[in-house]
C-alpha positions as CSV (number, residue, x, y, z in Angstrom):
1,M,96.0,86.2,134.1
2,D,92.4,84.5,133.9
3,F,90.7,87.8,134.1
4,K,88.2,89.2,131.7
5,L,88.8,92.9,130.9
6,D,87.0,95.8,129.2
7,R,90.2,97.8,129.3
8,D,93.8,97.4,129.5
9,L,95.0,96.8,133.0
10,I,98.5,98.1,134.3
11,F,100.1,96.6,137.7
12,L,102.6,99.1,138.5
13,D,105.2,99.5,141.4
14,L,107.6,102.5,142.2
15,E,110.6,102.9,144.3
16,A,111.6,106.6,145.2
17,T,114.1,108.8,147.2
18,G,111.8,109.1,150.2
19,L,107.7,108.5,150.8
20,N,106.6,112.1,150.4
21,V,104.5,112.1,147.0
22,I,105.0,115.7,146.5
23,R,108.5,116.3,147.3
24,D,110.2,112.8,146.7
25,R,111.2,111.7,143.1
26,I,110.7,108.2,141.6
27,I,114.1,106.2,141.0
28,Q,112.5,102.8,139.5
29,I,109.5,102.2,137.8
30,A,108.0,99.0,136.9
31,M,104.9,98.1,135.2
32,V,103.0,94.8,133.7
33,K,100.5,95.7,131.2
34,Y,97.4,93.4,130.5
35,F,95.6,93.6,127.4
36,K,91.7,93.4,127.1
37,D,92.1,91.5,123.7
38,G,94.2,88.7,125.9
39,R,97.6,88.9,123.9
40,E,100.7,88.5,125.8
41,A,101.4,90.9,128.6
42,E,104.2,93.5,128.5
43,E,106.5,94.6,130.9
44,L,108.3,98.4,131.3
45,S,110.8,98.5,133.9
46,M,113.5,101.2,134.2
47,L,115.8,103.2,136.7
48,I,115.5,106.8,136.6
49,N,117.9,109.6,138.1
50,P,115.9,111.8,140.4
51,G,117.8,114.6,140.5
52,I,117.8,115.0,144.0
53,P,119.2,113.0,147.1
54,I,118.3,109.5,147.9
55,S,117.3,109.3,151.7
56,E,119.4,106.9,153.5
57,E,116.0,105.3,155.3
58,A,114.9,104.9,151.3
59,M,118.1,103.4,150.5
60,Q,117.8,100.7,153.7
61,V,114.6,99.7,152.0
62,H,115.2,99.2,148.5
63,G,119.0,99.2,147.9
64,I,119.3,101.6,145.1
65,T,122.4,104.0,145.4
66,P,123.0,107.3,143.7
67,K,125.5,105.3,141.8
68,D,123.0,103.1,140.5
69,V,120.9,105.9,139.2
70,A,123.8,108.8,138.2
71,N,123.7,107.7,134.3
72,K,120.0,106.8,134.3
73,P,117.5,109.2,132.2
74,T,115.6,111.8,134.0
75,F,111.9,111.6,134.2
76,Q,111.5,114.3,131.8
77,Q,113.6,112.1,129.2
78,V,111.2,109.0,129.7
79,A,108.3,110.8,130.6
80,D,106.7,110.0,127.0
81,K,107.6,106.6,126.9
82,I,106.1,105.9,130.1
83,H,102.9,107.7,129.1
84,E,102.4,106.1,125.8
85,F,102.7,102.6,127.8
86,I,100.2,103.6,130.1
87,G,97.8,104.9,127.3
88,N,94.1,104.8,128.7
89,A,94.5,101.6,130.8
90,D,93.3,101.2,134.1
91,L,95.8,101.2,137.0
92,A,96.7,98.3,139.7
93,G,99.2,98.0,142.4
94,Y,100.2,97.6,146.0
95,N,99.1,100.8,148.1
96,S,99.2,102.3,144.7
97,N,96.1,104.6,145.7
98,R,98.0,106.4,148.4
99,F,101.4,106.3,147.0
100,D,102.4,104.9,143.2
101,I,99.5,107.0,141.5
102,P,99.6,110.3,143.1
103,M,103.5,110.4,143.1
104,L,103.5,109.2,139.2
105,M,101.1,112.3,138.7
106,E,103.2,114.4,140.4
107,E,106.1,113.7,138.4
108,F,104.0,114.0,135.0
109,A,102.6,117.5,136.1
110,R,106.4,118.4,136.9
111,V,107.3,117.9,133.1
112,G,103.9,119.6,131.8
113,M,102.0,116.5,131.3
114,E,99.0,114.8,132.9
115,L,98.1,111.3,134.1
116,D,94.2,112.0,134.3
117,I,92.8,109.4,136.6
118,S,89.1,110.5,136.7
119,R,88.4,108.2,133.4
120,R,90.5,105.6,134.9
121,R,89.6,102.5,137.3
122,T,92.3,101.9,140.3
123,I,92.6,98.6,141.9
124,D,94.7,98.6,145.3
125,V,95.4,95.2,146.0
126,Q,96.7,96.3,149.4
127,R,93.3,97.5,150.4
128,I,91.7,94.1,149.5
129,F,94.4,92.7,151.3
130,Y,94.3,94.9,154.4
131,K,90.4,94.5,154.5
132,M,90.6,90.7,154.3
133,E,93.7,89.8,155.9
134,P,95.7,92.6,157.4
135,R,99.5,91.8,156.8
136,T,102.5,93.0,154.6
137,L,102.9,92.0,150.9
138,K,105.6,89.4,152.0
139,A,103.3,88.0,154.3
140,A,100.6,88.2,151.8
141,L,102.9,85.9,148.9
142,K,103.1,83.5,151.9
143,F,99.3,83.7,152.7
144,Y,97.8,83.5,149.3
145,C,100.6,81.6,147.4
146,D,102.6,79.6,149.8
147,E,105.7,81.4,148.3
148,D,108.8,82.9,149.6
149,M,109.3,86.4,149.1
150,E,112.6,86.9,147.0
151,D,114.3,90.1,145.6
152,A,111.8,92.3,148.0
153,H,111.6,95.9,146.9
154,D,112.8,95.4,143.7
155,A,110.1,97.0,141.8
156,L,109.7,94.6,139.2
157,A,109.9,91.6,141.4
158,D,107.3,93.7,143.7
159,V,105.2,93.8,140.8
160,K,105.0,90.4,140.0
161,A,104.5,89.4,143.5
162,T,101.4,91.8,143.8
163,V,99.9,90.1,140.5
164,A,100.5,86.7,142.1
165,V,98.8,87.7,145.4
166,F,96.0,89.4,143.6
167,Q,95.0,86.2,141.6
168,G,95.3,84.4,144.9
169,Q,93.0,86.8,146.4
170,L,90.5,86.2,143.5
171,E,90.5,82.4,144.3
172,R,90.2,82.9,148.2
173,Y,87.2,85.1,148.3
174,R,85.1,83.7,145.8
175,G,81.9,83.5,147.4
176,I,83.0,85.2,150.7
177,D,80.9,88.1,152.0
178,Y,82.6,91.2,153.5
179,I,81.6,93.0,156.8
180,D,82.6,96.0,157.7
181,E,83.7,97.4,161.0
182,D,80.0,99.1,161.5
183,G,78.7,95.6,161.0
184,N,77.5,96.5,157.2
185,A,77.9,93.3,154.9
186,S,78.9,93.2,151.3
187,T,77.8,89.9,149.1
188,S,80.8,88.6,147.5
189,P,82.7,92.0,147.0
190,I,86.0,90.1,145.6
191,I,85.0,89.0,142.0
192,K,86.7,89.3,138.3
193,D,85.4,92.9,137.7
194,V,87.7,96.0,137.2
195,Q,84.8,98.1,138.6
196,A,83.7,96.0,141.5
197,L,87.3,95.9,142.6
198,H,87.7,99.6,142.1
199,D,84.6,100.3,144.5
200,F,86.0,97.9,147.2
201,T,89.4,99.0,147.4
202,N,88.7,102.8,147.1
203,D,87.5,104.7,150.1
204,M,84.7,106.7,148.2
205,R,84.4,109.5,150.8
206,F,87.6,111.2,149.7
207,V,88.0,113.1,146.4
208,D,91.8,113.0,146.2
209,A,94.7,110.6,147.4
210,T,95.9,112.7,149.9
211,Q,92.2,113.1,151.5
212,K,92.3,117.2,151.5
213,M,88.6,117.0,150.4
214,R,85.8,114.4,150.8
215,Y,82.1,114.1,150.1
216,D,79.6,115.2,152.8
217,T,76.5,113.4,153.5
218,N,74.7,115.3,150.5
219,G,77.2,114.4,148.1
220,E,79.0,117.8,148.0
221,I,82.7,118.0,147.7
222,V,83.8,120.0,151.4
223,F,87.1,120.5,152.9
224,N,88.8,117.8,154.8
225,F,91.4,120.2,156.7
226,G,92.1,123.6,157.8
227,K,89.8,126.5,158.7
228,Y,87.2,125.6,156.3
229,N,86.8,122.0,157.3
230,G,83.6,120.5,156.3
231,Q,82.9,123.7,154.5
232,P,82.0,123.5,150.5
233,V,85.0,123.8,148.2
234,A,83.4,125.5,145.2
235,A,81.6,127.9,147.1
236,T,84.2,129.0,149.7
237,L,87.1,129.7,147.1
238,S,84.9,131.4,144.8
239,R,84.4,133.8,147.7
240,D,88.0,133.7,149.0
241,K,90.3,134.1,146.2
242,Q,93.1,134.6,148.7
243,Y,92.7,131.0,149.9
244,Y,92.3,129.6,146.5
245,N,95.5,131.1,144.9
246,W,97.4,129.8,148.4
247,I,96.0,126.4,147.7
248,L,97.3,126.7,144.0
249,N,100.5,127.9,144.9
250,K,101.6,125.9,148.2
251,E,102.7,122.2,148.6
252,F,99.4,120.6,147.6
253,S,99.3,117.9,145.0
254,S,98.8,118.2,141.5
255,Q,95.5,116.6,141.7
256,V,94.2,118.6,144.3
257,K,95.1,122.0,142.2
258,Q,93.1,120.0,139.4
259,V,89.9,119.5,141.2
260,V,90.0,122.8,142.7
261,K,90.4,124.8,139.9
262,K,88.0,122.6,137.9
263,L,85.2,123.1,141.0
264,V,85.5,126.8,141.1
265,K,85.5,127.0,137.2
266,E,81.9,125.1,136.9
267,Y,80.7,126.7,140.3
268,E,81.4,130.4,138.8
269,R,80.2,129.2,135.2
270,N,76.9,128.0,137.0
271,N,76.6,131.0,139.0
272,Q,77.0,133.8,136.2
273,K,73.8,136.2,136.6
């Protein structure tokens, strides 16, 4: 891939038992890793036994049945291999910021491991596509590459299609400005730079993938839901420990829980008498 990297970059795609990033489980993972030193890319693809039923809706999409994964390893059995393959690479994918990355974070959290994204940059190819040409991955491949989608919803085929679309986007939008719905212009945002594409494809208003917390106009992290909507997270949870414990023990993402614990710890440390 003709793209200058200052860190390894992994494109990934998941197939799962359903669409809930917290309750559902991974049944297939595929990754293609591009190295900053320019050596040949590596691929990792595997089926995983989820340990829970696969929804009928999901099977209709990806075609993976319980029989296909019955004798495959569980995520716990392959977690070390996946974690080692990822290393400290930046991550990219198609709708990866809202689905693949948070679901993978949950799977690691369940086996006592952490996929730390606080020091990683992420590129969501879907966000480039939706901002510039709102369509599907199949349409994107046809639009950018004039190719027809084959083996749709096979994870490795989807990864390779995503890479092809990404390369097509880099070429098509070279030198093209972006104007958002409020009329604000960004000069040539689609460039061969991971940080620039991270900024363009992420909604920087939100702290976590499930959008439970956001930044207010002063840059403070506040709630984006519930009875404390709009109020500062750290100060509120330091004061209301019952609500703090409720968040830690209810069905919130591991990312939300990690951020909450860090914010409260830093707040209380900075406000000790």
